N, CA, C and O atoms as a GROMACS GRO file, in nm:
protein
  520
    1MET      N    1   0.085  -0.118   0.000
    1MET     CA    2   0.000   0.000   0.000
    1MET      C    3   0.090   0.124   0.000
    1MET      O    4   0.184   0.133   0.078
    2ASP      N    5   0.059   0.217  -0.086
    2ASP     CA    6   0.132   0.344  -0.087
    2ASP      C    7   0.089   0.427   0.031
    2ASP      O    8  -0.030   0.448   0.056
    3LYS      N    9   0.187   0.475   0.104
    3LYS     CA   10   0.159   0.562   0.218
    3LYS      C   11   0.222   0.698   0.190
    3LYS      O   12   0.330   0.706   0.130
    4LYS      N   13   0.156   0.801   0.234
    4LYS     CA   14   0.208   0.937   0.221
    4LYS      C   15   0.312   0.959   0.330
    4LYS      O   16   0.290   0.923   0.446
    5LEU      N   17   0.423   1.017   0.293
    5LEU     CA   18   0.530   1.047   0.388
    5LEU      C   19   0.516   1.192   0.432
    5LEU      O   20   0.524   1.284   0.351
    6ILE      N   21   0.495   1.211   0.562
    6ILE     CA   22   0.472   1.344   0.620
    6ILE      C   23   0.588   1.378   0.712
    6ILE      O   24   0.617   1.305   0.807
    7TYR      N   25   0.653   1.489   0.684
    7TYR     CA   26   0.768   1.537   0.760
    7TYR      C   27   0.714   1.627   0.872
    7TYR      O   28   0.637   1.719   0.845
    8VAL      N   29   0.755   1.602   0.996
    8VAL     CA   30   0.707   1.681   1.109
    8VAL      C   31   0.825   1.756   1.169
    8VAL      O   32   0.920   1.696   1.219
    9ALA      N   33   0.818   1.889   1.164
    9ALA     CA   34   0.929   1.973   1.207
    9ALA      C   35   0.886   2.074   1.311
    9ALA      O   36   0.770   2.116   1.316
   10GLY      N   37   0.981   2.112   1.393
   10GLY     CA   38   0.957   2.214   1.495
   10GLY      C   39   1.087   2.248   1.563
   10GLY      O   40   1.193   2.199   1.525
   11LYS      N   41   1.079   2.331   1.662
   11LYS     CA   42   1.196   2.372   1.739
   11LYS      C   43   1.254   2.252   1.812
   11LYS      O   44   1.180   2.173   1.871
   12TYR      N   45   1.388   2.238   1.809
   12TYR     CA   46   1.454   2.130   1.884
   12TYR      C   47   1.568   2.184   1.969
   12TYR      O   48   1.554   2.196   2.091
   13GLY      N   49   1.682   2.216   1.908
   13GLY     CA   50   1.795   2.273   1.980
   13GLY      C   51   1.854   2.180   2.086
   13GLY      O   52   1.914   2.228   2.183
   14GLY      N   53   1.838   2.049   2.068
   14GLY     CA   54   1.893   1.954   2.165
   14GLY      C   55   1.812   1.942   2.293
   14GLY      O   56   1.854   1.875   2.386
   15ASN      N   57   1.696   2.006   2.298
   15ASN     CA   58   1.613   2.009   2.418
   15ASN      C   59   1.518   1.889   2.418
   15ASN      O   60   1.438   1.872   2.327
   16SER      N   61   1.527   1.806   2.522
   16SER     CA   62   1.444   1.686   2.529
   16SER      C   63   1.295   1.719   2.540
   16SER      O   64   1.211   1.640   2.495
   17GLU      N   65   1.260   1.833   2.597
   17GLU     CA   66   1.119   1.873   2.605
   17GLU      C   67   1.062   1.900   2.466
   17GLU      O   68   0.948   1.865   2.436
   18ASN      N   69   1.143   1.963   2.380
   18ASN     CA   70   1.099   1.987   2.242
   18ASN      C   71   1.083   1.855   2.167
   18ASN      O   72   0.990   1.840   2.087
   19LYS      N   73   1.173   1.761   2.192
   19LYS     CA   74   1.164   1.628   2.130
   19LYS      C   75   1.035   1.559   2.173
   19LYS      O   76   0.964   1.500   2.091
   20LYS      N   77   1.005   1.566   2.302
   20LYS     CA   78   0.882   1.504   2.356
   20LYS      C   79   0.757   1.569   2.295
   20LYS      O   80   0.659   1.500   2.267
   21LEU      N   81   0.761   1.699   2.275
   21LEU     CA   82   0.649   1.771   2.214
   21LEU      C   83   0.622   1.718   2.073
   21LEU      O   84   0.506   1.697   2.035
   22ILE      N   85   0.727   1.697   1.997
   22ILE     CA   86   0.711   1.642   1.861
   22ILE      C   87   0.650   1.502   1.868
   22ILE      O   88   0.563   1.469   1.788
   23GLU      N   89   0.694   1.421   1.964
   23GLU     CA   90   0.636   1.288   1.982
   23GLU      C   91   0.486   1.297   2.008
   23GLU      O   92   0.407   1.222   1.950
   24GLU      N   93   0.447   1.389   2.095
   24GLU     CA   94   0.305   1.403   2.129
   24GLU      C   95   0.223   1.449   2.008
   24GLU      O   96   0.110   1.404   1.989
   25VAL      N   97   0.280   1.537   1.928
   25VAL     CA   98   0.210   1.582   1.807
   25VAL      C   99   0.189   1.464   1.712
   25VAL      O  100   0.081   1.449   1.655
   26ILE      N  101   0.292   1.382   1.695
   26ILE     CA  102   0.279   1.267   1.605
   26ILE      C  103   0.175   1.169   1.659
   26ILE      O  104   0.097   1.114   1.582
   27LYS      N  105   0.174   1.146   1.789
   27LYS     CA  106   0.071   1.060   1.848
   27LYS      C  107  -0.069   1.116   1.821
   27LYS      O  108  -0.161   1.042   1.786
   28TYR      N  109  -0.082   1.247   1.838
   28TYR     CA  110  -0.210   1.314   1.811
   28TYR      C  111  -0.252   1.294   1.665
   28TYR      O  112  -0.366   1.257   1.636
   29LEU      N  113  -0.159   1.318   1.574
   29LEU     CA  114  -0.189   1.305   1.431
   29LEU      C  115  -0.229   1.161   1.396
   29LEU      O  116  -0.324   1.139   1.322
   30LYS      N  117  -0.155   1.065   1.450
   30LYS     CA  118  -0.188   0.924   1.424
   30LYS      C  119  -0.326   0.889   1.478
   30LYS      O  120  -0.402   0.818   1.413
   31LYS      N  121  -0.357   0.939   1.596
   31LYS     CA  122  -0.489   0.910   1.654
   31LYS      C  123  -0.600   0.974   1.570
   31LYS      O  124  -0.705   0.913   1.549
   32GLN      N  125  -0.577   1.094   1.521
   32GLN     CA  126  -0.677   1.159   1.436
   32GLN      C  127  -0.696   1.082   1.306
   32GLN      O  128  -0.809   1.065   1.259
   33ASP      N  129  -0.587   1.035   1.247
   33ASP     CA  130  -0.597   0.956   1.124
   33ASP      C  131  -0.676   0.829   1.148
   33ASP      O  132  -0.762   0.792   1.067
   34LYS      N  133  -0.648   0.761   1.260
   34LYS     CA  134  -0.718   0.637   1.293
   34LYS      C  135  -0.866   0.662   1.312
   34LYS      O  136  -0.949   0.585   1.262
   35SER      N  137  -0.902   0.767   1.383
   35SER     CA  138  -1.043   0.799   1.405
   35SER      C  139  -1.113   0.830   1.273
   35SER      O  140  -1.226   0.787   1.251
   36TYR      N  141  -1.047   0.903   1.187
   36TYR     CA  142  -1.104   0.939   1.058
   36TYR      C  143  -1.124   0.814   0.972
   36TYR      O  144  -1.228   0.796   0.909
   37TYR      N  145  -1.024   0.729   0.971
   37TYR     CA  146  -1.031   0.606   0.893
   37TYR      C  147  -1.143   0.515   0.943
   37TYR      O  148  -1.220   0.460   0.864
   38GLU      N  149  -1.151   0.499   1.076
   38GLU     CA  150  -1.251   0.409   1.134
   38GLU      C  151  -1.393   0.461   1.118
   38GLU      O  152  -1.489   0.384   1.124
   39SER      N  153  -1.408   0.591   1.098
   39SER     CA  154  -1.542   0.647   1.082
   39SER      C  155  -1.600   0.617   0.944
   39SER      O  156  -1.719   0.640   0.920
   40GLY      N  157  -1.516   0.567   0.854
   40GLY     CA  158  -1.561   0.537   0.719
   40GLY      C  159  -1.556   0.657   0.626
   40GLY      O  160  -1.601   0.649   0.512
   41CYS      N  161  -1.502   0.768   0.675
   41CYS     CA  162  -1.495   0.889   0.593
   41CYS      C  163  -1.379   0.889   0.495
   41CYS      O  164  -1.385   0.953   0.390
   42ALA      N  165  -1.273   0.817   0.529
   42ALA     CA  166  -1.152   0.823   0.447
   42ALA      C  167  -1.151   0.711   0.344
   42ALA      O  168  -1.209   0.604   0.363
   43THR      N  169  -1.084   0.740   0.236
   43THR     CA  170  -1.062   0.634   0.138
   43THR      C  171  -0.932   0.564   0.177
   43THR      O  172  -0.847   0.621   0.245
   44ILE      N  173  -0.918   0.442   0.134
   44ILE     CA  174  -0.799   0.364   0.173
   44ILE      C  175  -0.673   0.435   0.126
   44ILE      O  176  -0.576   0.444   0.201
   45ASP      N  177  -0.672   0.487   0.004
   45ASP     CA  178  -0.548   0.546  -0.047
   45ASP      C  179  -0.517   0.681   0.016
   45ASP      O  180  -0.404   0.729   0.003
   46GLY      N  181  -0.611   0.744   0.084
   46GLY     CA  182  -0.585   0.875   0.144
   46GLY      C  183  -0.575   0.873   0.295
   46GLY      O  184  -0.561   0.978   0.356
   47SER      N  185  -0.582   0.756   0.355
   47SER     CA  186  -0.590   0.752   0.501
   47SER      C  187  -0.463   0.703   0.569
   47SER      O  188  -0.455   0.707   0.692
   48GLU      N  189  -0.367   0.658   0.496
   48GLU     CA  190  -0.246   0.601   0.553
   48GLU      C  191  -0.128   0.697   0.538
   48GLU      O  192  -0.093   0.737   0.428
   49TYR      N  193  -0.070   0.732   0.651
   49TYR     CA  194   0.043   0.823   0.651
   49TYR      C  195   0.157   0.765   0.733
   49TYR      O  196   0.134   0.691   0.829
   50VAL      N  197   0.278   0.799   0.696
   50VAL     CA  198   0.396   0.772   0.776
   50VAL      C  199   0.449   0.909   0.818
   50VAL      O  200   0.483   0.992   0.734
   51TYR      N  201   0.455   0.930   0.948
   51TYR     CA  202   0.505   1.057   1.001
   51TYR      C  203   0.654   1.041   1.031
   51TYR      O  204   0.695   0.949   1.101
   52PHE      N  205   0.732   1.133   0.978
   52PHE     CA  206   0.878   1.128   0.995
   52PHE      C  207   0.924   1.249   1.075
   52PHE      O  208   0.896   1.364   1.038
   53SER      N  209   0.993   1.222   1.184
   53SER     CA  210   1.052   1.330   1.264
   53SER      C  211   1.203   1.328   1.247
   53SER      O  212   1.268   1.232   1.287
   54PRO      N  213   1.260   1.432   1.187
   54PRO     CA  214   1.405   1.437   1.173
   54PRO      C  215   1.474   1.442   1.310
   54PRO      O  216   1.586   1.394   1.325
   55VAL      N  217   1.408   1.501   1.407
   55VAL     CA  218   1.463   1.507   1.542
   55VAL      C  219   1.486   1.366   1.596
   55VAL      O  220   1.592   1.337   1.652
   56HIS      N  221   1.389   1.279   1.578
   56HIS     CA  222   1.401   1.143   1.629
   56HIS      C  223   1.494   1.057   1.543
   56HIS      O  224   1.566   0.971   1.595
   57ALA      N  225   1.492   1.081   1.415
   57ALA     CA  226   1.575   1.000   1.325
   57ALA      C  227   1.724   1.034   1.337
   57ALA      O  228   1.809   0.946   1.328
   58PHE      N  229   1.753   1.162   1.358
   58PHE     CA  230   1.893   1.205   1.352
   58PHE      C  231   1.947   1.257   1.485
   58PHE      O  232   2.059   1.309   1.489
   59ASP      N  233   1.871   1.244   1.591
   59ASP     CA  234   1.914   1.294   1.722
   59ASP      C  235   2.048   1.235   1.766
   59ASP      O  236   2.128   1.303   1.830
   60MET      N  237   2.073   1.111   1.730
   60MET     CA  238   2.198   1.046   1.772
   60MET      C  239   2.321   1.114   1.714
   60MET      O  240   2.432   1.096   1.765
   61PHE      N  241   2.303   1.194   1.609
   61PHE     CA  242   2.414   1.265   1.546
   61PHE      C  243   2.426   1.409   1.595
   61PHE      O  244   2.518   1.480   1.554
   62TYR      N  245   2.334   1.452   1.682
   62TYR     CA  246   2.324   1.594   1.717
   62TYR      C  247   2.455   1.652   1.769
   62TYR      O  248   2.493   1.762   1.728
   63GLU      N  249   2.522   1.583   1.857
   63GLU     CA  250   2.644   1.636   1.919
   63GLU      C  251   2.768   1.614   1.833
   63GLU      O  252   2.865   1.690   1.844
   64ASP      N  253   2.767   1.512   1.746
   64ASP     CA  254   2.888   1.471   1.676
   64ASP      C  255   2.893   1.508   1.528
   64ASP      O  256   2.987   1.469   1.459
   65THR      N  257   2.796   1.581   1.480
   65THR     CA  258   2.789   1.612   1.338
   65THR      C  259   2.784   1.763   1.318
   65THR      O  260   2.720   1.835   1.395
   66GLU      N  261   2.851   1.809   1.215
   66GLU     CA  262   2.844   1.950   1.180
   66GLU      C  263   2.699   1.988   1.149
   66GLU      O  264   2.626   1.909   1.090
   67TYR      N  265   2.659   2.107   1.189
   67TYR     CA  266   2.521   2.151   1.176
   67TYR      C  267   2.468   2.134   1.033
   67TYR      O  268   2.361   2.076   1.013
   68TYR      N  269   2.543   2.185   0.934
   68TYR     CA  270   2.492   2.182   0.797
   68TYR      C  271   2.495   2.043   0.736
   68TYR      O  272   2.419   2.014   0.644
   69GLU      N  273   2.581   1.956   0.786
   69GLU     CA  274   2.579   1.816   0.742
   69GLU      C  275   2.452   1.749   0.792
   69GLU      O  276   2.384   1.679   0.716
   70ALA      N  277   2.418   1.772   0.919
   70ALA     CA  278   2.295   1.715   0.975
   70ALA      C  279   2.172   1.773   0.904
   70ALA      O  280   2.076   1.701   0.877
   71LEU      N  281   2.176   1.902   0.875
   71LEU     CA  282   2.065   1.964   0.804
   71LEU      C  283   2.049   1.903   0.664
   71LEU      O  284   1.938   1.887   0.615
   72ASP      N  285   2.160   1.870   0.602
   72ASP     CA  286   2.155   1.806   0.471
   72ASP      C  287   2.085   1.670   0.479
   72ASP      O  288   2.012   1.632   0.388
   73TYR      N  289   2.108   1.594   0.589
   73TYR     CA  290   2.036   1.468   0.609
   73TYR      C  291   1.885   1.495   0.609
   73TYR      O  292   1.807   1.426   0.544
   74CYS      N  293   1.847   1.598   0.685
   74CYS     CA  294   1.705   1.633   0.697
   74CYS      C  295   1.645   1.670   0.562
   74CYS      O  296   1.537   1.623   0.525
   75LEU      N  297   1.715   1.754   0.488
   75LEU     CA  298   1.662   1.799   0.359
   75LEU      C  299   1.657   1.685   0.257
   75LEU      O  300   1.572   1.685   0.168
   76SER      N  301   1.748   1.589   0.270
   76SER     CA  302   1.746   1.472   0.181
   76SER      C  303   1.619   1.392   0.199
   76SER      O  304   1.565   1.337   0.102
   77VAL      N  305   1.570   1.384   0.321
   77VAL     CA  306   1.444   1.315   0.347
   77VAL      C  307   1.327   1.405   0.308
   77VAL      O  308   1.231   1.360   0.245
   78LEU      N  309   1.335   1.531   0.346
   78LEU     CA  310   1.226   1.625   0.320
   78LEU      C  311   1.190   1.631   0.172
   78LEU      O  312   1.072   1.641   0.137
   79GLU      N  313   1.289   1.626   0.084
   79GLU     CA  314   1.260   1.635  -0.059
   79GLU      C  315   1.179   1.515  -0.110
   79GLU      O  316   1.122   1.522  -0.219
   80ARG      N  317   1.174   1.408  -0.034
   80ARG     CA  318   1.097   1.289  -0.071
   80ARG      C  319   0.956   1.288  -0.010
   80ARG      O  320   0.876   1.198  -0.039
   81CYS      N  321   0.927   1.386   0.073
   81CYS     CA  322   0.800   1.388   0.145
   81CYS      C  323   0.686   1.445   0.063
   81CYS      O  324   0.706   1.528  -0.026
   82ASP      N  325   0.566   1.398   0.094
   82ASP     CA  326   0.446   1.445   0.027
   82ASP      C  327   0.393   1.574   0.089
   82ASP      O  328   0.318   1.648   0.026
   83LYS      N  329   0.433   1.599   0.214
   83LYS     CA  330   0.382   1.714   0.287
   83LYS      C  331   0.471   1.736   0.408
   83LYS      O  332   0.537   1.644   0.455
   84ALA      N  333   0.474   1.860   0.458
   84ALA     CA  334   0.545   1.890   0.581
   84ALA      C  335   0.449   1.957   0.679
   84ALA      O  336   0.371   2.045   0.642
   85ILE      N  337   0.456   1.912   0.803
   85ILE     CA  338   0.379   1.975   0.910
   85ILE      C  339   0.479   2.041   1.003
   85ILE      O  340   0.569   1.977   1.057
   86PHE      N  341   0.461   2.172   1.022
   86PHE     CA  342   0.548   2.248   1.111
   86PHE      C  343   0.471   2.283   1.237
   86PHE      O  344   0.362   2.340   1.230
   87LEU      N  345   0.530   2.250   1.352
   87LEU     CA  346   0.471   2.292   1.479
   87LEU      C  347   0.472   2.444   1.482
   87LEU      O  348   0.559   2.507   1.422
   88SER      N  349   0.376   2.502   1.552
   88SER     CA  350   0.364   2.648   1.550
   88SER      C  351   0.483   2.719   1.614
   88SER      O  352   0.491   2.842   1.610
   89ASN      N  353   0.576   2.646   1.673
   89ASN     CA  354   0.698   2.707   1.727
   89ASN      C  355   0.814   2.707   1.626
   89ASN      O  356   0.927   2.740   1.661
   90TRP      N  357   0.786   2.671   1.503
   90TRP     CA  358   0.891   2.652   1.402
   90TRP      C  359   0.974   2.778   1.377
   90TRP      O  360   1.092   2.768   1.344
   91GLU      N  361   0.914   2.894   1.393
   91GLU     CA  362   0.988   3.018   1.364
   91GLU      C  363   1.096   3.047   1.469
   91GLU      O  364   1.177   3.138   1.450
   92GLU      N  365   1.097   2.972   1.578
   92GLU     CA  366   1.200   2.987   1.681
   92GLU      C  367   1.322   2.900   1.652
   92GLU      O  368   1.415   2.896   1.733
   93SER      N  369   1.323   2.831   1.539
   93SER     CA  370   1.428   2.736   1.505
   93SER      C  371   1.492   2.771   1.371
   93SER      O  372   1.423   2.782   1.270
   94THR      N  373   1.623   2.788   1.371
   94THR     CA  374   1.695   2.815   1.247
   94THR      C  375   1.677   2.700   1.148
   94THR      O  376   1.650   2.723   1.030
   95GLY      N  377   1.690   2.576   1.198
   95GLY     CA  378   1.675   2.460   1.110
   95GLY      C  379   1.537   2.450   1.050
   95GLY      O  380   1.522   2.422   0.931
   96ALA      N  381   1.435   2.473   1.131
   96ALA     CA  382   1.297   2.466   1.081
   96ALA      C  383   1.270   2.578   0.980
   96ALA      O  384   1.195   2.558   0.884
   97LYS      N  385   1.330   2.693   1.000
   97LYS     CA  386   1.315   2.802   0.902
   97LYS      C  387   1.375   2.761   0.767
   97LYS      O  388   1.317   2.790   0.662
   98ILE      N  389   1.489   2.695   0.771
   98ILE     CA  390   1.552   2.647   0.647
   98ILE      C  391   1.465   2.541   0.582
   98ILE      O  392   1.445   2.542   0.460
   99GLU      N  393   1.412   2.449   0.663
   99GLU     CA  394   1.324   2.345   0.610
   99GLU      C  395   1.198   2.406   0.549
   99GLU      O  396   1.151   2.362   0.444
  100TYR      N  397   1.143   2.507   0.614
  100TYR     CA  398   1.023   2.576   0.562
  100TYR      C  399   1.054   2.638   0.425
  100TYR      O  400   0.977   2.623   0.330
  101GLY      N  401   1.166   2.708   0.417
  101GLY     CA  402   1.207   2.768   0.289
  101GLY      C  403   1.230   2.662   0.182
  101GLY      O  404   1.198   2.684   0.065
  102PHE      N  405   1.285   2.549   0.222
  102PHE     CA  406   1.307   2.438   0.129
  102PHE      C  407   1.174   2.390   0.073
  102PHE      O  408   1.161   2.366  -0.047
  103CYS      N  409   1.075   2.375   0.161
  103CYS     CA  410   0.942   2.333   0.116
  103CYS      C  411   0.884   2.432   0.016
  103CYS      O  412   0.831   2.393  -0.088
  104LYS      N  413   0.895   2.560   0.048
  104LYS     CA  414   0.844   2.663  -0.043
  104LYS      C  415   0.912   2.654  -0.179
  104LYS      O  416   0.846   2.660  -0.283
  105GLY      N  417   1.045   2.638  -0.177
  105GLY     CA  418   1.122   2.632  -0.301
  105GLY      C  419   1.100   2.507  -0.381
  105GLY      O  420   1.125   2.506  -0.502
  106HIS      N  421   1.054   2.400  -0.317
  106HIS     CA  422   1.034   2.272  -0.385
  106HIS      C  423   0.885   2.234  -0.396
  106HIS      O  424   0.852   2.119  -0.426
  107SER      N  425   0.798   2.330  -0.370
  107SER     CA  426   0.652   2.309  -0.382
  107SER      C  427   0.602   2.190  -0.299
  107SER      O  428   0.514   2.116  -0.343
  108ILE      N  429   0.658   2.174  -0.180
  108ILE     CA  430   0.610   2.071  -0.088
  108ILE      C  431   0.500   2.135  -0.003
  108ILE      O  432   0.525   2.236   0.063
  109PRO      N  433   0.380   2.078  -0.003
  109PRO     CA  434   0.271   2.137   0.075
  109PRO      C  435   0.308   2.148   0.224
  109PRO      O  436   0.373   2.060   0.281
  110ILE      N  437   0.264   2.258   0.284
  110ILE     CA  438   0.295   2.289   0.424
  110ILE      C  439   0.167   2.305   0.503
  110ILE      O  440   0.070   2.366   0.456
  111GLU      N  441   0.168   2.249   0.623
  111GLU     CA  442   0.060   2.272   0.720
  111GLU      C  443   0.126   2.318   0.849
  111GLU      O  444   0.229   2.266   0.890
  112ILE      N  445   0.065   2.417   0.915
  112ILE     CA  446   0.113   2.461   1.045
  112ILE      C  447   0.024   2.397   1.151
  112ILE      O  448  -0.098   2.410   1.147
  113PHE      N  449   0.087   2.328   1.246
  113PHE     CA  450   0.014   2.263   1.354
  113PHE      C  451   0.015   2.356   1.475
  113PHE      O  452   0.120   2.380   1.536
  114ASP      N  453  -0.102   2.408   1.509
  114ASP     CA  454  -0.116   2.496   1.625
  114ASP      C  455  -0.105   2.413   1.752
  114ASP      O  456  -0.187   2.324   1.776
  115LEU      N  457  -0.004   2.441   1.832
  115LEU     CA  458   0.021   2.361   1.952
  115LEU      C  459  -0.091   2.370   2.056
  115LEU      O  460  -0.099   2.285   2.144
  116SER      N  461  -0.177   2.470   2.045
  116SER     CA  462  -0.290   2.476   2.138
  116SER      C  463  -0.385   2.357   2.115
  116SER      O  464  -0.453   2.314   2.208
  117ARG      N  465  -0.391   2.304   1.992
  117ARG     CA  466  -0.471   2.183   1.964
  117ARG      C  467  -0.420   2.066   2.047
  117ARG      O  468  -0.498   1.989   2.102
  118LEU      N  469  -0.288   2.056   2.056
  118LEU     CA  470  -0.228   1.946   2.132
  118LEU      C  471  -0.256   1.962   2.281
  118LEU      O  472  -0.290   1.865   2.348
  119ASN      N  473  -0.244   2.083   2.332
  119ASN     CA  474  -0.270   2.108   2.474
  119ASN      C  475  -0.413   2.070   2.509
  119ASN      O  476  -0.437   2.009   2.614
  120TRP      N  477  -0.507   2.105   2.424
  120TRP     CA  478  -0.647   2.070   2.447
  120TRP      C  479  -0.664   1.918   2.449
  120TRP      O  480  -0.730   1.863   2.537
  121TRP      N  481  -0.603   1.850   2.352
  121TRP     CA  482  -0.615   1.705   2.341
  121TRP      C  483  -0.554   1.635   2.462
  121TRP      O  484  -0.614   1.541   2.515
  122LEU      N  485  -0.438   1.679   2.508
  122LEU     CA  486  -0.374   1.618   2.624
  122LEU      C  487  -0.459   1.636   2.749
  122LEU      O  488  -0.471   1.544   2.830
  123LYS      N  489  -0.518   1.754   2.766
  123LYS     CA  490  -0.604   1.779   2.882
  123LYS      C  491  -0.729   1.693   2.875
  123LYS      O  492  -0.774   1.641   2.977
  124LYS      N  493  -0.785   1.678   2.755
  124LYS     CA  494  -0.904   1.595   2.737
  124LYS      C  495  -0.874   1.451   2.774
  124LYS      O  496  -0.954   1.386   2.841
  125ASP      N  497  -0.759   1.399   2.730
  125ASP     CA  498  -0.720   1.262   2.764
  125ASP      C  499  -0.699   1.244   2.914
  125ASP      O  500  -0.733   1.139   2.969
  126GLU      N  501  -0.642   1.345   2.979
  126GLU     CA  502  -0.623   1.339   3.125
  126GLU      C  503  -0.759   1.327   3.195
  126GLU      O  504  -0.774   1.250   3.290
  127LEU      N  505  -0.857   1.403   3.148
  127LEU     CA  506  -0.989   1.399   3.209
  127LEU      C  507  -1.055   1.262   3.187
  127LEU      O  508  -1.123   1.211   3.276
  128ASN      N  509  -1.034   1.203   3.069
  128ASN     CA  510  -1.093   1.073   3.039
  128ASN      C  511  -1.027   0.961   3.119
  128ASN      O  512  -1.088   0.857   3.141
  129ASP      N  513  -0.903   0.982   3.162
  129ASP     CA  514  -0.832   0.879   3.240
  129ASP      C  515  -0.880   0.876   3.385
  129ASP      O  516  -0.861   0.776   3.454
  130ASP      N  517  -0.942   0.985   3.432
  130ASP     CA  518  -0.986   0.993   3.572
  130ASP      C  519  -1.113   0.915   3.596
  130ASP      O  520  -1.163   0.912   3.709
   0.00000   0.00000   0.00000
């Protein structure tokens, strides 16, 4: 089955909290896709996505790799993606700004993920767990 490759970018800077935030966004997106698919609204070819986080894929190189070499790894994957989702904190990141410009220059569709959506979802799940 062909799956759409979705690049998920946001502020990182070696901060584990930023990494965790990206994880939570991807969990949210996957859960939304699953709910949409199970409702019968989605078609099979449009409902399957693979979310790619460069932070998670390349974090092991963060300390030992030159900045622009690591960024080149990210852009090599980004150019293969069907879409990019940028967390609403993306403008606080030099790397994410470069990735955003890359998307614009290569006509890769962009979506901005408002982090307030995630905060609402996490609070809702906390209430449901009680």
